[in-house]
C-alpha angles and dihedrals in degrees: 000000000000092000092048092049092049090050091050091051091048091052091047094052096041109130115245120247129264093035121238089247091057090048092050091047090051090051091049095049096043090043092056090046090051094048092047091050093047093047094050090045089052091053089053090049089059086076086077089073089061092060141255098305095053094045094045091048090051091050090050091049090054089057093048103037110128094014130174091019088051122034120255112286089006095124092040095054091042089057091048092051091048091050096048092043091050090050093050094047090046093050095045092049091048093051092048092050091046092051092047090049092052092047092050093046095048116184093335116095121207113234108245116238096189121089139185123010093349092056092045091051092050094049094049100043095104094044090044091054091054091049091050091050090051089048093052091051093048092044092054092046092048105041104018107036092023109182093073096076109010111021092157095059106026115107118203123210116283122246090261091055097259110155129215098195094133093051091047092050093050092046091050097047092044084076105085096214092053093045092050092045091051094047093047090047088056090054090052090045093051092050090047092049093048097049095038092049090052092055097048094085090047091051093053094043100251111146106165110136097218092044091051092049093051091043094050091047091053090049092051092050091049093048094049093046092050092047097048097037095051106027092052092063098070090041092056091045091054089046090055093242094117 
């Protein structure tokens, strides 16, 4: 009986796999990948402010980068796959940690010490991740695949490789619901980036005060840049300035 009871206790206290540390590390790594991708993508989107020719040329370059060593659109689709995979891993890890936290806490809720924007960002991280995943899917369907959401206005690349990315973007954001959805998604994304960036050092065990201050400042700059650089585009389209 003693041996059986000890085995039952051992089974009961067996640590779940993957460990919470591994899940947090996965969230940190995929989060940094995601932020880097979004920031670089935002820099590319700034070409839209230079007009149709500059933005279309940028879109065409994305399809041809690395050619002929790499097939057409090879780098572009690799980046998309990395982004979506990172989002899925990030979301799965977040859900698993959230479920474990609820199970460990039981019916007792911990009184929150954070207030304001920080508290709001922490409370909405899981929901924000789901919204961002939905946004990525809709964004790809709308401006990459095209015909899924706006078959009557979407223009595919010409036979000679000429792109119409600028025209497609303007046509998409000329629809008020899509413009509003995109702008609001950027607000959610900025909040998610800021709060997620703050927690990366905690997840990997770094506690230095100066390091945290510099890290948080970088996160704030990245979040604001992503918000302004991207959310301003649909606003200017609706205002007739693009």
